[in-house]
MIVO-401232 format. One record per residue: x, y, z of N, C-alpha, C in turn. Coordinates in pm, whole numbers, plus 50000, padded with zeros to 5 digits. Layout:
BEGIN
XYZXYZXYZ;...
! end
This chain:
BEGIN
780629444863387779319436863461779409423163408;779399411963473779629397663459778409395263426;778579381863306777519379763268776939377963367;776789372663473775779370863559774629383263587;775779392363632774829401363644773879411163540;774439404063450773449412463303772319402063312;772479390463363771689382363300770669384863406;771369395563528769169397863653768889410263599;769469414263586769509430463472768209425563362;768279417063312767669415263222766399409663246;765859412063385764519407163419764009395863431;765519381263439764909373863452764579370963634;763389355863639762989362863834763869352663896;763769355864011764449354064130764499346464204;765689333564257765419325764288764329323664467;764029309964469762709314864580763289317764705;762819319964748764379319564905762439311765038;763449301265105762489304165180762189305965342;761169304965383760639313965506761549315865601;762559315065670763789321865686764789332465635;764209331665479764959346065388766039337865271;766459323065334767769315965272767099315765135;768429318365000767879307964904767759299664890;767089293064825766499273664831767729265564741;767719272264637768969267864505769769284264496;770989275164418771719286364384772079282964251;771299272564170770909266464042770139278163988;770579277963864769309283963783767559275163769;766479279763759765609276763703765209277763507;764299273763484763979275763379762659286763407;762349296363309760889299763355759649299163320;758559299163417757149296963412756289302863435;756499313663352755679326263328755749334963349;755099339263356754749362863447754029357063590;754499364663645753889361763803753199371463774;752209363563898750649371863890750509382563983;749499393063917749309400564043749409402564187;747899397764215748479396764402748559381464410;749299381764596749029367664623748109357664638;747349351964602746459339264627746209335764740;744559331464830744339332664952744119321865000;744859329465170745239311565218743879305665272;743869291665219742599287265279742659279165447;741619281865489741029274865618741019264665638;741739256165752741679242265758740229242665847;739769231965730738989223565735738659216765895;737089222665969736849220866107736549205666142;737259199366150736949182966180737019184166319;736369169966290736019165666476734789167966548;734529175666631734019176966732733289188166717;734569200666640734469209966647733279220266529;733439203666446731899208766378731369208666466;730849205266511729259214866623729269222966686;730069229666637730309241066794729969253666637;728859258766683728339272166556729369284666614;729579289666490730279303266539729519312866614;730609322866584729569333666644729219338466503;729489339466418728429346766327726779336366305;726999318466292725819317566348724959321266422;725369323666545724179327866709724279338066644;724659351066607724379368366586723079365866487;723219358466398722109352866296721419352066368;721259339466431720029329466465718989337266594;720239344166681719659356066777719159364466712;719619367966533718339379866541717129371666471;717719366066349716429354366366714979353366438;715899351766581714899345266657713699362466762;714649366966662714589385566784712989386466662;713319387266566712899390066439711509383166442;711379372766446710539361566466709709365866577;710209365166705709299369266826708459382366820;709639393166761708999401366764707739405666689;707709402266549706189398966467705559390566524;705739379166564705059367966652704259380966696;705019388066815704479396466955703379409266825;703529412866790703159423266658701939415266619;701789404666569700989396166491699739398666597;700419389066710698929383066813698649395566830;699229407266925698559424566983697709427666869;698369424666768696819434566642695159423566647;695809411966621694579402066595694129397966750;694539397266862694109393266968693409407367014;692009403867016691389418867074690319414867231;690449429867328689719428867421688239423667431;687899411967472686459403767389685439409067532;684489405467482683489412267576683679401967677;682929406167829683259401467900682519389467932;682219373867983682299364167995680789364568113;679299351068040678759348068136678989354268260;679559344568284679809337068447680079350868489;681249361468396681609369568510680479384468571;679619382768465679119391368517677609386668574;677349375968591675879370068670676579374268799;675539381468858675139382569005673779378469063;674009375269194672379377569226672209390169301;670989387769356669819403569369669959394769524;670499413269607670459409369732669279410269807;668239407269908666899414469936667069411270091;666979420370159667849427770309666069437770296;666199425770485665419438570593665629452870555;664779454470673664379471170708666599472970794;666129455670865667319466670943668689462570917;668959457470721669649451970741670749439370700;669939427970751669589417670753669359407770632;669839400670600669569392770456668139388370521;667529391470379666189386670362666329370670297;666999378070198667039365970023668069364869946;668449354169896669039359469774668849349769653;668869355969501668239346069457669349343269311;669559341569209669759336269123670779323969189;671659320869155672549306869099674139310269127;674369323469081675889329769220675489338869209;676399335469386675989339669446678119358469500;677199364069433678169375969357677399388469431;677639395369412677649413169476678159424669402;678269430269283679669441769302679699446669397;680659454269412681119463169487681709476769462;682099488069457682969499869389684459494169483;685669500869478686309501469501686569503769636;686029520769612685919525269725685639522069894;684129512469866683919503869976684339493470021;686129493069940686669486770030687699488370065;687979489070198688989492470302690269490970223;690619500770239692469501270239692909490670191;692929489170356693319476370430693599466970378;691949460370366691769447070294692439450070149;692349460070067692809459769934694839454569919;695029462570055696319458970081696719443570091;695799436970227695989424770178696159416670086;695069421369992694919414469875696219415569798;696569424769755697869428569724699639418269771;698619421769931700419412369965700059403369921;699019394669874698899380169907699129378969785;698819381669671698869382769554699879385769418;700359398769441700849409569331700989420569464;702109421669537702809430069550703549446469512;704239439569355704319453669332702799454469168;702389448869183700609453069119700619466469132;701349479769178700599489669096701899500469044;703499490869066704269498868995705089484968845;704429472868930704269465368744703769465268628;704409465368466703549463668347702649449468397;702079444468287700589435568255700799422168323;701919426068264702599410168267704019410268398;704429400168359705859396068458706809384768378;707499381768308708129374168223708429366468259;709599367768398710679369068536709509359668580;708249362068612707719350768745706679344968661;706499344368498705829334568451706899325068436;708359327468402709539320968428709169314168552;710169315668586710389308568750709119301168826;707719304568745706429300568755706549286968689;706769286868583707379273368495708159264468545;709529268968584710489260968623709879256168730;709669260768800709169252668966707699245668959;707649244568826706179234068750706929227668720;707539221468632708629217468546709259213568678;709749219068772710749209168919710069203468976;708919201568925707679193669079708019201569156;708319216069196708169221669297706789230469312;706199223369288704329226569283704389237869192;703059237369129702599245669079701809259569074;702339266268989702729282968990702159289468856;701369295868878700969305368767701919315368723;702189324068786703499333668773702139346968677;701099350168717700559357868694700349368968700;700119379268708699899391268806698439392268811;697959398968866696709403468936695749413468752;696459420568677695749419668582695029408368485;696269398568482696539384668453695149373168469;695149376568595694169367168658692789377568645;692659395668631691529393568643690749392268467;691799388568436691839389668285690809379968231;691799366368289690719353668295690129355268367;689539361668506688389355368515687549364568479;687929372068437686519380668397686029382168206;687289377868148686869376467968687639365367969;688239360467999688009342867934687849327268027;688399322868064687539306468164689109303268163;688189296868296689419289268393690489270668254;690319274168164690879261868103692109267668050;693129253268101694839253868146695109248467973;695299260067899695739255567772696499268767718;697249268367626697899274767564697559286067491;696349280567425695529288267336694929303067460;695049300667526694099307567732695119315767724;695879311267730697429313367820698149331067720;698239330067597698769337567495697459346567467;696449342567464695049352767449695519359567614;695389358567691695349362367857696729373567800;697769368867776699279378067770698899387267704;698429385867573698279400067459696919410967575;695599403667620694289407567657695129415767755;696069413867858696659418868004697749435967951;698069428267826698969440967809698149447567739;696799450267662696149460367566695409466567714;694469461567805693429463067905694959471368059;695909468268014696539478068121696599495968047;696779486167904697379507067832695559511567839;694789504167844693629513667846692629516267958;692889506968076692039510868193693129514868304;692969519768409693449524268542693529513368609;694459506668683695109498868801693979496668924;693219506368978691899504769038691309505868938;690719506168815689129498868758690239483668762;690939479768784691359466868743691229453368816;691919465668976691969454569120690409462069142;689829465369139687879468769129686909453369064;688139451268933687699441068888688099431968947;689329423968980689629413769045688819412269134;688739416969228688289416469378686469414069368;685849418669229684619416569191684639397369131;685059398469088685119381568989686399375069043;686769376169181687669361369234686869353369282;686939342569298686179326769347686089327369527;686089324769601686479334069745686239316669870;685249307969756684939291869769683589297269864;682939286669916681179285169978680609289569878;680839284869753680029296069650679809308769656;681389317469696681099329469703681979337869564;681469339969503682089349769380682619369769390;683129372469473683559384069437683839385269538;684729393669655684979393869821683889402969831;682579409969803681019412269935680579399969896;680679391669890679949383369869680499369769951;682079368470005682749362470052682759373570170;682609384770201682499391870354681399383970423;680599383570320679249379970377679139365970447;679939358970347679979339570343680499337970495;681739345970483682929339570593682629350770745;682199357870740681849370370844680379373770824;679429374370788677939380070833678589391370794;678949401070764679499415270735679449422270557;679169436370570679719438170437681049439670440;681539443970289683109438070271683599452770345;682539462770391683119479970412682859474270616;682829468870632682579462870812683749452370792;684249446470744685029441170759686449448470807;687459437170960688539442370978689799437470867;691059444070994692449442470851692859428870886;692459420071052692729408471008691799395670952;690849402070950689519395670865689389394070678;690079405570681690619412070515691889401770463;692529402070541693559391370538693129378570544;692199372470622691509360270581691599358470466;690709362270415689419366170276690829369570147;691829376470152692689373270108693939359570107;693889351070213694239341470190693539327670133;692359330470126691659321470030691809319169868;692169333069851691999337569722693579324669628;694139317369740695769312369683694779296569707;693489291669697693019283569777692009275469815;690899284669799689439284769920689879275069952;689909258069931689459248870003690489241370035;691279245370049692779243970134692649259070233;692339262870252692269278770361691119278070471;689899274070444688709269970495688839263870620;688929273370714688869264370909687979261870926;686719266470871685219260770956685049248070875;685429245970753684849236070717685729222170699;687219230170695687949216570732689009223370857;689089219870983689279220471103691109218671095;691309209971034692309202071018693419217470931;692379223870834693529235670774694239244770855;693859245370966694319255571060695649256270982;696959253071037698089253471035698499265170947;697409259570827698519260470606697369270670668;696299279570709695809290970727696989298870761;696689295370869697479299670956699189309070916;699939298870813700619303270778700769309770675;699319309670643699109320370455698559332170560;697829331570632697139347270718698469356170772;699799343070823701199357070876701609358470751;701909356570579702519357170488702649372270466;700559367770444699839380170409699559395670512;700439393070601700799398770717701809407370730;702579401870678704159403070689704379409270515;704129404470464703569415370356703249423670325;702189423370417701969438970457702629452970496;703049442770640704859450770723705449455870623;705639446970514707529447770441707359460970328;705559458670277704939470070194705089486270214;704789484870402704929494970505702819501270497;702319493170470701119489270422700239484970603;701429485070736700599478170847701839482870947;701859489671071702369487971120702999475771180;703689475171250704489459571334703669460771408;703679468271468702629472571643701199466971553;700269472371481699439467071492699179453671418;700419451171340700729435671331700489429571441;701599430671495702179426771623700639420271718;700359431571731698749428771771697169419671735;697019419371582696119411671528696169393871600;695239389571613694899372471594693779371971518;694259359771479693619351171386692229352571414;691209356171293689779359471315688669340671315;687959340271356687359333271314685899334271251;685949324671110684209323871020684189324971087;682539327371058681569320871088681209308071005;680289298371066680079284471059679549291770895;679589277670825679209279170644677069273370628;676869283370643675279280570572674529279770422;673819269370448673289264370300672759280770258;672319282770132671659291970056670539296370084;670249307070162668729308670230668549310370131;667769307869974666689297769944665159305469925;664289304469871663109312269916661919300869938;662599289570026661099284370096660889290270225;659979287170260659339295970427658719308870329;658169320370385658089333370398658769338070240;660169337670256661319343970203660789350269999;660309332269957659639334669814658709342769798;657539345569868656299347369940657089363769880;657549371669967657769380770005658799393969910;660029377869805660739383069693659419386069574;658529379069569658419383369419656749395069485;656369396269604656329407969626656719423069591;658389417869654659069428769620659369428269441;659019419269356660059420969193657919427769183;656879422969195656229430869167655999440269139;655959445969350656179460369318656979466769226;658269466469245658679469469131658659477068950;658079458168968657579464268864656489469668765;655199469468936654139475368864654699496968932;656119498568965655659511069062656599512868883;657549506968839657999513368716659759517568764;660029511268850661709510968911662159501568816;662539487368774662939477268773662119468368709;662649464068560661279460168494662039437668521;661329431568471661499417668511662799419268448;662849419168297664329413668229665349424468322;665089435668348666349442368437666949437968599;665879433568636666549428068734666639411968747;666399403868613666929393568602668559393268590;668829400968532670509402768482671179406168633;670879404368722671119407568893672329414168910;672879417069061673119428269114672819438169191;671589433669219671059443669279671199445469424;670959454669513670889451369595669589454069739;668539454669754666939458369773667329460369928;667449468470000666399470470163665209468370137;664419462670153662609464470203662499462070268;661349474270355660549477770434660109463070564;660769460970497660149443770566660639446270754;660099439570850660239441571012660919428971005;662389422971076662469409971030661579396871224;661649413671307660689409871424659079405771378;658169414071314657139415971289656589402271222;657979400171118657249394671005657499380671086;657869374971140658729362871244656379362371312;656889377971396655169381671465654279368971380;653909373471297652829373571179652249360671163;654499352671161654339335171125653739330771252;653889327471364653709324371491651989327571499;651309338571478650419340471471649449333971424;649869329771298649329323171229649299308771227;650229310271273650859289971321649939283471438;649829293871552649699289971659647859291171645;647229301871588646139305571617645129299471469;646389290371385645319287571248645859275871269;646889274871159647619263971129647839250171252;647839253571370648029244271446646639238871486;645459237671444644339230271452644109221471288;644929223771201644589217371089644819206771113;644429200271090644489177971131643899175270979;644199172670910644589168170786644039152870784;644279148970832643709129370872642709131270901;642109139071029640659141671050639699142270978;640149154470897639929161570784640429167870667;639209158870540640309162470481639729172470397;638659183170425638759200370427639759206070497;640229202770590641269206270670642789212970530;643309202670428643599205270380643729220470255;642389221270274641929233370209642659248570217;642559248670357643139260870473644769263770441;644009280570425644859284870324644939305870446;645629310170441645799320670501646399333070371;646209341170432647599355570384647289366970490;648199376870512647989391370601649049398970515;648429408570547649759423670524649359432770651;650459437570653650669446870801651409464370704;650579472970777651089486870661650929492070816;652619501070829652909511370916651469524570854;651059527070966650159537470908650349554670887;651129555570912652079570970932653319566470776;653459560570790655069556570653653619554970534;652989540670535652499533570458653859523570381;654599522870523655919515470505654729498070527;654989486970427654579470370459655569467270501;655199463870710656419460070824656429448670798;655149439570736654879424470748654469415770648;654299402870654652959398270532653839385470534;652199374770541652259359570565651729354470395;652109353170286651799348670194651079336070170;651519322670297651349310370293651489302970310;652179289770380653029278370476654049277770419;654339276870267655759276470263655629278870080;656129291370076656599290769886657419283169814;658019270669848657749259269762656519249269741;655569253069874655179241869849653319248069793;652939258769832652169268969783651849286269746;652479281969634653239293069502652679304869514;651089304069492650799310769493650349324669622;650909337069653650759345269749649139346869790;649009346069915648019342569921647219362970069;648639367570001648469383270057648399389069957;648679386469810648519393469729647639392869652;646959375469607646169372269506644849383769480;644209379869376643299390369348641489383869330;641369364969367640659364069292639479358569446;639869364069583638289360469659637229374769680;636669373969741635539388169737635789388069899;636179405269956636569401970045634919408670131;634319410670083632609405670189632929421370256;632559421570405631649429170415633289442470484;633969431570481634839447470495635059454370414;634489454470339634299469170233633339477870260;632119474170358630969485770399631419493670435;633629496770536633409508170576633359521670425;633349511470281634089524670253632969529770192;631589528570216630229528070189630539539170291;629689537670366630159552370509630919560770483;632559558570454633279573870400632889579570299;632249569870220632089575870084630529584470112;629979587570165628599590170249628929607270328;630089601970424630679613470525631419623370317;632179618970301632899627370234631849636070112;630379630870074629609637869981628079643470060;628789643970156628109649470226626559641770202;626009629270192625019622570101624379627570224;622849621470177621329625070203620779608870172;620109607670327619059593270259618399601470147;617769587070058616379588670001615049602670080;614929601070165614429613570268614739623270278;615689628670295617029646370262617759641770368;617789633170430618469627170618619329633170557;620969635570640621909629970586622609622170692;623319614070627623539600670703625189602770810;624089599970856625869600471007625939587871077;626269579871194626429574471219624979566971309;624359577071345623009578571417621599580471272;622409582471149621259580671137619979564671119;618779565571155618289555771104617669547170976;617639539270939617079534070819616489521870832;616139515170751614939508070787615949492070705;616259483970851616869469970815616099460970801;614839458270776614159450870718615089441770602;614509427970601615109421370521614509414170408;615119419870327614599415570158614259429170168;614849440370173614029456770160614659463870042;612999462169899613989464869761614399476769812;615719480169790616719497369799615589505569650;616169519169729614529528769681615649535769632;615319544269488616009553669435616979542369308;617369532869290617549528269189617139523369052;617359524168925617009522968848616909512568743;618129502668798618489492068753618179482068750;616599479368797616279466068885615489463569015;614939449869003614429455669130615889444169216;616499445269339617119444769416616939444669565;616889432069622616499431169760617219424969841;618389424769880619389414169971618859410870099;618869400770088618379395070214619579396870342;618979398670478620519400370593620639385770608;621979382370737622019369870704620979366370783;620659352770807619909346370846618109347070842;618109358370723616989368070673616429372370808;617729381670898616639388671031616719399770991;615219404271061614549418371070614569424971150;615589438271115615789449471191615199461271248;614409458471164613469475471194614459486971152;613989498771248614639508071215615729507071304;617079506871217618359504571305619489513271239;620429522371395621299532471310622289525771291;622669538571159623929536471040625559525771168;625259532671224626489523071338626529510471398;625309510071456624679494471435624739485471359;624329493671264624129483571137625549477871074;626659484971120627569483271089627889474071200;627919473471338628259461471390627259451571339;626979446671327626259438471298625549433471139;626479438771039627029444870913625379441370845;624719444070866623249446270790623219444170675;623079441970586622629443170409621909452970376;620819452170425619599457070342619879472470370;620639476670485620999493670477622149497870437;622999486570430624359490970340623939493270187;623179482370119622619486369967621799495869932;621059504170059620559507470059621729522270054;622459527370117623219530870176624219540769999;624589524769958625799529969842624029537069756;622949534069768622179537569627622049552869700;622199558769824622039569069850623209579869805;624879573769861625129574969813625879575869672;625469569069564625529565369418626969556969406;626589546569361627629532969373628459545969322;628609549469177629589554769085630189562769219;630329572469365630579573969416631889568369532;631159555169592630979550469625632789538569536;632039538269462633499537269420634439539069399;634059548869392635579565869365636119566669447;635749567269590635969561969728636899557869771;636349541169735637259529169753638839529869674;638409534669557639909534969477640679550369551;640079558169634640669571069671641389561469793;641039558869874641699549470000642869539869940;642629540969857643999523869823643609513369707;642049511669716641969500469626642549500569487;642919491469416643019493469294641559495569155;641749507569070641039511069017640259499368907;641639486268893641129475068780640779467468856;640389461269011640089457169109639109448469010;639119434469038637839425268926636799431069005;635639429668894633919430768994633909444369083;634759455569036634689471769133633529477669049;632109467769084631679480668982629969488869027;629569499568979628659503269035627299498469038;627249495069078626259489769163625439488169297;624189487469356623669486169496624969475469598;625349462069503625459451169576627109456169564;627549471069511629249472569503629739474769756;628519475969760628099477369907628489465969970;628549452169971628629438970018629489432370013;630429433969890631829430269899631779420069781;631469423869646631529411669548632929413969485;633339425469509635279425469487636069423969508;637249414969423638049410269496639769412369472;639489425169574640999430369658641839422269673;642959424269718644149411569743644119420069876;644409411670037644739416470180645669424670185;646499431070058647449438570031646829451369980;645779449569972645099467669887643959466069981;643359460670070642669461070161643669471270290;644479464370350645589469870408645859480470372;645949483170276646469496570228645289509070273;644099503670235642589508670229642619515370394;642979508670435641989504870595643729511670682;644699514370641646399518570693645079541770572;645009542570522644709556270506643139558070596;642789551670622641809554270757642139556970840;643189551870873643759550871097644959564271067;645409569970872645799579070862645089590170869;643919590570922642649601470903642759607370768;642309600570633642469603470559643599602970454;644549606670504645399606470418646389592570378;646659593970181646789580470168648169585870060;648629575170095649819570470027650239557069984;650659557669811650889541369805651589530269901;651289523469953652479515270019653659512869960;654819510170031655479507969977656379493370025;656679487070006657709475970055659529479869966;659809485069927661309491969896661579503669975;662859504470066663309509070132664289518170059;665409508270007666659515569928666949503869808;667769509569701667979494869647669159505469577;670449497969529671699501269493672469493769371;672689490869303674049485869232674909488469145;676189479969209677729487369169677439496869286;677209493969433677439512369497676529519069459;675399516969330674999535669303673929529469332;673359542969386671229542069464670709544069317;669979534469307669379536069213667049544869262;666919551969170665809562269197664699555269253;663879559669382662959552969374660899561369412;660659560969344658709570869374659659584469528;658339597069483659339596069592658379592369706;657299586869690656219584469740655439595269805;654589606169813654659618269846652479613869889;652289614769952650759615370014649849621870001;648559623270015647859636569967646359628170059;645629642770109645179641170126643349631370098;643069619770077642599611669997640679614370016;640759616770147639259618070221639499630770301;638429635170312638209645570440637709638770546;639739646370654639739635570773638639631870861;637309641870880636419640670919635809630070899;635999628570766635169617470689635729595070761;636629599470756637499589370799638029588270951;637479601571007637749593271187636409592571229;635099595571122634299594071188633799576671141;634529574071048634659560170962634969554171130;635929558071119637079545871235636059543571385;635619558571415634189558571551633889544971535;632929544171446632239531671412632939518871379;634339520071332634659505471326635009505471484;635679507271545635599509471735634659500571800;633199505471747632339498471826632359481171717;632839482971675632399465471591633859456471679;634399465471685635709455571830635189457071940;634409472071970633759469172169632339464572126;632009462472089630269450572055630369446571976;630399446371815630509441771741630799424371740;630879425571594631199412871539632749410071524;633519422071584635379420171605636059420071712;634929415971810635389412371948636439405372051;637089393771914637929386171933638989396971919;639289407371862640689415371825640649423971945;639929420672044640159428772157641779422172240;641979409472196642789404872250644269418072215;644289420072115645449429772102645309440472220;644739442772309645019454472436645419461972393;645499467972247645309479972285644009491072157;643379501172207642749501972102641999502871986;641599497771910641199492071801640289491971727;640179494171537638929499971466639479482571371;637909477171374638269467771274636459461671189;636999454771050635469452171061635749435770992;635139425571027634589414970961634109408170846;634689405070756634259399070633633789383270568;632919375270548633359367570453632509370670305;633249361470222633089355470086632029346670071;631489346869980630219337069890630429319069957;629959317270099630079303070068630679304770176;631589308070248632249304870313633829306270283;634139306470129635429303170093636749312570184;636079323070196637279330270239636569338870363;637129339270501636829353670608638119359470594;637079374770686638629386070691638179388070810;639369394470893638949400470915640329416370888;639819430370929640789442470851640139449470948;641829453671018642049462971137642619470271208;642879483771257644059490171273644179496071384;645179499071494645439502771595645469521671470;646319530771608647009539571545647919542771454;648689528271461649619523571456650149520071341;649319507871344649089497171262648029492771218;647749490871073647019487370952646909475470985;646409461970977646309445970968645349442870923;645169434370772644239423470741645099408770715;643409396470772644119383670753642749384270719;643519366970611642099360970469641699351870537;641239340770544642009326870562640809322070434;641459313170368640809314770229640949296370214;639829294570104639109278170091640559276569938;640449268569961641129265069750641629250469782;640859241969717641909228769677643059228669601;643779217269653645299223669668645459215169496;644809199769511645219196769391645049205369267;643309210669224642739212969144642569230269133;643029233569239643289246969268642039258869276;641119251069316639299254369351639059261869435;638259273169446637619274969552637289270669614;637079269069761636319258169815635399264069919;634539259469973633719266570069634319260670177;634549266470340635319258670456634419252470559;632739249470550632679247170654632729234270701;633029234270803633579218570853634829221670908;635379233070846636989230470839637769233870996;639139226871048639669231171175637929225571326;637829215071201636249215571375635339220471393;635409233271272634569240671285633119248471168;631839241771260630269246971150631019255771043;631329266571104632079276970969632779282571051;633479289770927635329294370909634109313870955;633929324671035633779333971004634519343971020;634989360471007636039370771025636089376071150;635019368171202635629373471404636069359571440;636289347871379636959339971469638579336071434;638439329771353640289329871342640859344371266;640679348571156640809362371156641739368071283;640459372271314640149379271470641249378971510;641819368471556642039360871635643979360371598;643819354971505645169361871439645769379271427;645229382371404644759397171429645169403371534;644829398671634644739404571772646039400871846;647049384071771647909383671860648869388571754;648689387771623649539397271540650169409171620;649199418271678649209434271645649379430971829;649699427571882650089427771951651479419472017;652289417171942653329412571946654149424371897;653499425771748654289436871682654339442471729;653379453371852653619467771908653829467672017;654299448872064654809452972163655989459472263;656349466472369656839478572332656659488472325;655809492672245654969503072147654459511672266;654519523772276653549533272347652319529472311;651179527972435649769524872385648899538572310;648329539772220647229549972232646489550272166;645289564872176644439558472171643909567772023;642539571271942642749576371826642679587271858;642739598571784642209614871784641239612971681;640209614871722639529616371602638309627771618;638699631071497637969649171443636339638371367;636029644171441634289638071389633399643271258;632489639071212631839656271097630579657071176;629869668771142628939674571191627629661171213;627259659971322626119659371317626399647071399;627609639171393627859626771407627679619771551;627889629571689627289629471823625499628471812;624719637371725623609639771772623019631571707;622089619071737621439612471743620049620171657;619559621371522618579628371454617139620571554;616029626371506614649620771622614219604771553;614349596071549613949584171452612539583571427;613059573571291612489569971181611299564771172;610059557471158609799541671186610089540171047;610209528671011610609519370897609239521570820;609649521470664609029522670558607849506970600;606859512070527605979498170553606409488870341;607129474770412607469472070321606339458070260;606559461970133605629443870033606009435670078;605439417570073605669409770096606499404770018;607569397769951608509389969869607829390169796;608389395969633607349386469519608929376469480;607369370469377607009358169295609149359269268;609359349069224611049348669196611269353269050;610059356269002610339363868874610419373068851;609389378068946609399394868984610659395469002;610929390969108612619398069155613919404569066;613589391468920614439392868843614659408168776;616529412868764617039423868734617519424068584;617759431368558618919432168432619999428768469;621349419068417622069413468425623489420868422;622839434268501624209440368475624689446868653;624349432368728625349436968827626849428768836;627999429868973629099425268940628519414568885;629859406268800629969391868867630959389468907;631769377168942632469371769008633279359368968;633839364268810635499353868833636179347668915;636459337268859636269328968782635689321368857;635049323869030634469316269126632379315369057;631889316269185630979317669124630289332269178;628979330269163628539348069159628039349469318;628029363169342628669366869426627889372669525;627599364569658625989368869699627119366969847;625629380369910625769387570024626749383670094;627019395070177627909394270314626279391270434;626499385270563625359383970660625849389270754;625229392670823624929398370960624939393871080;626119400871144625699391971340624719393871425;624499387871473622779385171603623589397871657;623169403371767623469406671893624559395271940;625539405872014626529400872026625779389572192;626589378272156626489363072282627689362872355;627839352772441628519353372543629209336172492;630899339472485631329333072375631459320272389;631309304172321631219293172332632419288472330;633069275472359633889264272333634109260272206;633389266472102633179261772024634109270871889;634259280071949635549293171826634499299771775;633789304171841632849311571743632579326271768;633909328071911633229337371975633969350671864;633249367471818632729374771808632869371871666;632269360671543632099356271471631189362671434;631059360571274630339369371234628999365371222;628439348671264627529340971227626669335671135;627649337371019626959336870828626559323670900;625939318070810625169308970772625879301070649;625149282070668625579276670529624969283370376;623239284970425622669282070328621139293270442;620449294670282619659301970288618319295570377;617859291070416616899283470472615679282570379;615659295970334614449299870289614519292970140;615529292670079616549289669970615809295769812;615539311469906615139320369804616309323669732;617939329569784618249333769727620229333869754;620379329369715622209324969692622409335269804;623449321369914623789332270073625369339570032;625039346570127626369353569994627679354570209;628559364370193629099365870307628359375570419;629259383370492628919384670643627749396470591;627019392370608625839405770627625149397970502;624629379270477623279383570387623579380670253;622659380870144622909374770044623059393569963;623579392269816623219402769746622419399769645;621279394569704620159393169606619389384069515;618549384269479618219371969383618059367069431;616639358369306616409344569391617709329869347;616879322069381617879306369384618309309969209;619289302269195619829300669031620239312769010;619749328769034620129341669005621069345969071;622149348468992622849359769059622449373169121;623439378069155623619400269147622819398369003;621329411869081620369415968973620159408168894;619329391868829619559389568837620319379768730;621869378668707622839371468620622419357868691;622119347868572622639335168642623779329568719;623679324168806625019317368888625959313368797;627429315168807628049308668695629419294968856;628959287768792629919279468896631319273568864;631939283768775633519280068720634069275168795;634899265468806636339267368910637219271668881;637619279169022639039287769053640489283569046;
! end
C-alpha cells in the first residue's frame, strides 16, 4: 500500500467536490477540525421590492381564522346581549272605530288610524300580493338575507337607488319593536332581534304583525285602515287587484298614490304590474286571472271623520254606555283597537238632524233676539220592541256645544212624568181617598190650589196653570189638560213611594236627581235625561215590557268578539196598566196639548211638559214602533246657567206642544217612512171603559194665608236650578193661530196672583211666593 493510500486510511478528510461531483483540488489542505453532525439549513432569500407587500398564504389563513373567530364572538355576544324589547308605543296605538248599524263608519277616534286584524281576515290573494311586492321567499328564507343586504348596500353606494335589503321579518321588527332611524345601532339591533324572533314566532304571526304595522299613506297604519282609506271597504272585502295596489304602496306611499297625485299613475301602474307578475311567477295567480285584471281606482282621500257635528255626541254616549254597563272602562277603551258597531241608524240620524234644523234652528235669529243664543235641543229615539237606540240628537255641534243634551240630567221633565203616576195607580189597583178605583174615567176634583188629602207631610196645594178651576174632571181629561191638582192628589192616593218605584221599573234611573217621595213627584221636578224618558216611554209602548236601552250591537278587537250583556227583557208593569196609560196618552195627541204630533201621520200617544220658568219644554211620545222624546232647553252659552226661554224664536213662550211636538212629528214621519202604519193593540184595565157615576167635588176652603200654607221642607229640591215649580195645564184646545202656539201647553210666564212660584206644564208645585216645594225656600243658584 502506498503512502497516499495509507494517508486516506488514517481518517484524514477527503477534498471537497464541486456541484458536478469533481474534486476541487488535488493538493492536500490542512485540517480545520471535526466534521459537523448535520448539514446547516439553507436561508431563504430575503423578499425585496414589491414582494414584501404580498401576504403569504400563512398570513391570509391566519387573518381569515382570526376574523371568523372575531365575527363569531361578536355574533354570539350580540345574540346574547340584544333581547327582544317590548313593542314601541306607536306600534300598539290604535284608534277605535265606531260604526252605524249598517256597517258604515260613524267616527274614528285617536291620533293613529290603525285597526288590527287577524291574518285569517286578510284574503290569501292579498297576502300573496304583499309577499310578491316585498319578500317573495318569505316562507322559505331565514329571518335575514345577508346576500340581499350586501346587494342593497352595493346599490346604495354605487348610486343605483337606496334599498333596504330587509326581509319582511326585519321590516316588522323595525315597525313593531324599534323605530325608523337609519343608524348602524338600529340596524344591528334589527338584525339580532329578527333572528331571535324568527326562532320564537311563526311566519304567520310575523306576517300578521307586518300587515298591521306597515304604513300605507293617508295616515293609514295597517292593511285594514288602508283598505278603508283607499277603497272604503274592510280588508276582507277587497279584490286581488285592489290588494295588489295596496301592496304597491308599501314601497313608497306618496310615490304611488294616484288619487292625491295623478302624475304618479305610470309609476304606480308599473309597480302594480310587477306585483301581479310576481304572483304569477310564484304560482299564486293564474296567467288568465292576471290578464283579466284592471288597475283599480282608489277613492278620493278624505279628512279624518273627527268628532264634529253629531259624531262627538254619539261617540261620547257610546263611551258612557260601555262604562255604565261595565263592558269597557275608560282606560281600557283609551288603549284603542276596538271596532264598535252601534245600534244607530244613519238615515234616522239624518232625519233627526233635519227635523231639529227645520223646525227649530232655522227660526233662531241671534242678531234680532239675544235670547235665541240660549236655545238648545236634545232628542232620542228607541225601537220599542228591541230597546235599541236608533237615533240621537245631542246639540248643534259637539265642537261648539260639548254637553250632550240627550243624556244630561239637569232639566226638570215637568208633566211628561204624569203618565207614570197613573201607571202606578193601575199597577197597584189604587183607589181614591173615598175608595173608588182609579181608572181613566175616575172623577177627581180639579179645583185650583186644592190641598191634597191624606198627605201627612204638611200642607201642599199646587196651583193649576193660569189658576184655572176645573171642578169635577175625569183622569183622562185631567191628563189632556195636565191638571196639577188632580195628579198631586193621585200621587198621594197611590203612594208617592209606589209612584217612584213604578217610574224606576219603567226605566227611570233610581239615582235621578229629585226623584223624591212626595206629592210633587207627580209634577215632574225630577231631572231625568231625554234618553231616560225615551226608555220609560218605550216600555209603555211595548205593553209594559222593559229592557235597558242598548247603544251597542257588537264589539270586536283584533278580530275577536267582546261579550255584551244579554239584554233580557222583563214585564216591568202589567200590560193592562201600560196599555191603559197609552190609551189616555192617545187622547193627549188627538185633542189635548199634543195635537201638533198628529203631523206624524200615524197613531201616536204622547205627553207634553215644561220645566220651571220655561227653562225646558218637552214632548215625549210613541207609535207602536218608535218611542221618541224631544226637549228644547235654555242655557246661556257663556255662563252655562239655565235660562227661561220667554220670547225666544219670536214666541211669547216655548211649550211642549209647540217646537218639541213639531220636531217629534217630522222626525217620526221621516224615520218610519216606508214602514207599514200600525195601530196600537191595547188591553185595557178592568173598568177603564165603564165611567163611574159622577162625584161632586168636595167643598174646598179658600186658600190660607202664606204663613199657613208653608209645610215642612222635605219636598224635592232642584239643584242646581231654582226650586222646581209645577207644570201648567192646558185650556180647552183652541184653533191654531199663526203665532206657533198650536197644541202648546199654554203655560204662563208667571202666576198673576203672585202667591206661588210658577211651574212647568200644569201649574205650580205649590207653596207661597218665595217658597219652594212644601215650604222650602227657592234657590236661585246658577246652572
